[in-house]
N, C-alpha and C positions, 0 to 999 in steps of 0.2 A: 745455764749460769746466765742467759739473758735477763731472764724473768727473776734471777736472784739479785743482779743487778738494782732493777725496777723497783723492785719490793723496799731491796735499802734507800734510792734516792727520794720515791715517791712516796713511799709510804710508810720511811722509820723502820721498820720491821725487818729483822734478819731470819734469813733463811737458805736450805743448804744449794751453794750453787756452784756444786765442784763435781766434777762428770765423775766414772770409775776409774778412770785413766790419771786426772786431778790426785784424786785421794791414794791412787796406789804409790803417785809420789809422794805421798805426805810419809807411806806406809814405810816406804823400804827406806826414807833417807835417815842419817842417822843428826840431823840437823834440821828436826821441823819447825824450829824457831827462825826459820830462813822464808818460810812461806805465811809466816803470820804481816796482816795488816796489807794495803793497797799493792804495795810494792812487792810482799809476800805471794799476792795472787797471780802478780805478771808474771816472778819467779817459776810460780808452781802450775802457770799455762805454757811458758816454754817448756820447762822441762818433759811438762805430759804430751808436747809434741814431739820432742826427741824421745820419748817413751814409747810413742805406737811408730816411730820411723823403724825401730827395732824389735818389738813384739808384738803379732799379730791380737787381734783385739780378743782372739780366745783366749790366749795367753795370759794376757792381760787379767781377763777374768776370772780365770781359772787362780791366777795368784792370788788374785784378792779375795774371791772366797775362800782362800786357803790361810790369810796373813787377819782379814778382819775378824775383831774379838765381836760376841754375842753375850750380852750381859753383863760383861766388863771381867767374867770368868773363863768364859769358853773360847777357842780361835779356833777358825776355821768350820768348815761343815761338818765334816766327817764326825 
């Protein structure tokens, strides 16, 4: 996350700066636009912290691997 902010501010390039928990928040959200921009990134961090309080890391990773899309047409790793 810190590396993504550093790249953005000092080099102007974009780079992924979301943890798996943060990406899960977006995947399970019905209002993904809430997490756009700088304020949205703050909301996403807060929501990820809340998610980590109620789900274990193993549960977050399992859900992420089951929901993430691969090549746009496949869902999950099964």
